[in-house]
C-alpha positions as YAML, in Angstrom:
chain: A
units: angstrom
residues:
- id: 1
  name: MET
  ca: [104.49, 129.88, 67.44]
- id: 2
  name: SER
  ca: [103.12, 129.88, 70.96]
- id: 3
  name: ILE
  ca: [99.61, 130.00, 72.32]
- id: 4
  name: GLY
  ca: [98.64, 133.52, 73.28]
- id: 5
  name: ILE
  ca: [96.10, 134.91, 75.70]
- id: 6
  name: TRP
  ca: [93.61, 135.57, 72.90]
- id: 7
  name: GLN
  ca: [93.61, 131.95, 71.71]
- id: 8
  name: ILE
  ca: [93.05, 130.71, 75.27]
- id: 9
  name: ALA
  ca: [90.22, 133.22, 75.77]
- id: 10
  name: ILE
  ca: [88.49, 132.14, 72.56]
- id: 11
  name: VAL
  ca: [88.71, 128.45, 73.51]
- id: 12
  name: VAL
  ca: [87.32, 129.18, 77.00]
- id: 13
  name: ILE
  ca: [84.42, 131.18, 75.54]
- id: 14
  name: LEU
  ca: [83.59, 128.39, 73.08]
- id: 15
  name: VAL
  ca: [83.65, 125.75, 75.82]
- id: 16
  name: VAL
  ca: [81.35, 127.83, 78.03]
- id: 17
  name: LEU
  ca: [78.96, 128.42, 75.13]
- id: 18
  name: LEU
  ca: [78.86, 124.74, 74.17]
- id: 19
  name: PHE
  ca: [78.58, 123.16, 77.61]
- id: 20
  name: GLY
  ca: [77.24, 125.92, 79.83]
- id: 21
  name: ARG
  ca: [78.49, 127.05, 83.22]
- id: 22
  name: GLY
  ca: [76.39, 124.59, 85.20]
- id: 23
  name: LYS
  ca: [77.68, 121.50, 83.45]
- id: 24
  name: ILE
  ca: [81.31, 122.65, 83.70]
- id: 25
  name: SER
  ca: [81.05, 123.40, 87.42]
- id: 26
  name: SER
  ca: [79.43, 120.02, 88.13]
- id: 27
  name: LEU
  ca: [82.16, 118.32, 86.12]
- id: 28
  name: MET
  ca: [84.86, 120.11, 88.13]
- id: 29
  name: GLY
  ca: [83.07, 119.09, 91.35]
- id: 30
  name: ASP
  ca: [83.13, 115.45, 90.23]
- id: 31
  name: VAL
  ca: [86.84, 115.71, 89.44]
- id: 32
  name: ALA
  ca: [87.50, 117.16, 92.90]
- id: 33
  name: LYS
  ca: [85.55, 114.31, 94.55]
- id: 34
  name: GLY
  ca: [87.55, 111.79, 92.55]
- id: 35
  name: ILE
  ca: [90.85, 113.33, 93.64]
- id: 36
  name: LYS
  ca: [89.75, 113.37, 97.29]
- id: 37
  name: SER
  ca: [88.68, 109.72, 97.20]
- id: 38
  name: PHE
  ca: [91.95, 108.77, 95.47]
- id: 39
  name: LYS
  ca: [93.98, 110.50, 98.19]
- id: 40
  name: LYS
  ca: [91.87, 108.85, 100.88]
- id: 41
  name: GLY
  ca: [92.40, 105.45, 99.28]
- id: 42
  name: MET
  ca: [96.15, 105.97, 99.02]
- id: 43
  name: ALA
  ca: [96.31, 107.02, 102.69]
- id: 44
  name: SER
  ca: [94.40, 103.93, 103.85]
- id: 45
  name: ASP
  ca: [96.62, 101.59, 101.77]
- id: 46
  name: VAL
  ca: [99.74, 102.90, 103.45]
- id: 47
  name: THR
  ca: [98.39, 102.26, 106.95]
- id: 48
  name: GLU
  ca: [97.22, 98.72, 106.12]
- id: 49
  name: ASP
  ca: [100.58, 97.57, 104.68]
- id: 50
  name: THR
  ca: [102.63, 98.05, 107.84]
- id: 51
  name: GLU
  ca: [103.51, 94.33, 108.10]
- id: 52
  name: PRO
  ca: [106.24, 93.28, 105.63]
- id: 53
  name: LYS
  ca: [105.33, 90.53, 103.19]
- id: 54
  name: ASN
  ca: [107.45, 87.46, 102.60]
- id: 55
  name: ILE
  ca: [107.80, 87.26, 98.83]
- id: 56
  name: SER
  ca: [109.57, 83.88, 98.83]
- id: 57
  name: ASP
  ca: [106.50, 82.15, 100.31]
- id: 58
  name: GLU
  ca: [104.27, 83.58, 97.59]
- id: 59
  name: ASN
  ca: [106.64, 82.39, 94.85]
- id: 60
  name: LYS
  ca: [106.73, 78.85, 96.29]
- id: 61
  name: ASP
  ca: [102.95, 78.66, 96.22]
- id: 62
  name: SER
  ca: [102.70, 79.85, 92.62]
- id: 63
  name: ASN
  ca: [105.52, 77.55, 91.42]
- id: 64
  name: ASN
  ca: [103.88, 74.44, 92.91]
- id: 65
  name: GLN
  ca: [100.77, 74.81, 90.81]
- id: 66
  name: ASP
  ca: [100.50, 72.66, 87.67]
- id: 67
  name: PRO
  ca: [99.93, 74.94, 84.64]
- id: 68
  name: ASN
  ca: [98.14, 72.10, 82.79]
- id: 69
  name: ASN
  ca: [95.72, 71.52, 85.64]
- id: 70
  name: LYS
  ca: [92.51, 73.33, 84.74]
- id: 71
  name: GLU
  ca: [90.02, 73.28, 87.56]
...
């Protein structure tokens, strides 16, 4: 049993009746803004991480800390 065009049409009509066109369009606009800001954030992260990190130095720092020392 697959979803047909009539079932999709009924669901779309019910959603429009319940929420209204204005609320749905503003919600889609917010989703689009979120996607754009996510892409912008991913692009800026790539440009900032051009210098390779030395992982061994980070592990030495974390291993030297006393786990019982609560400051």
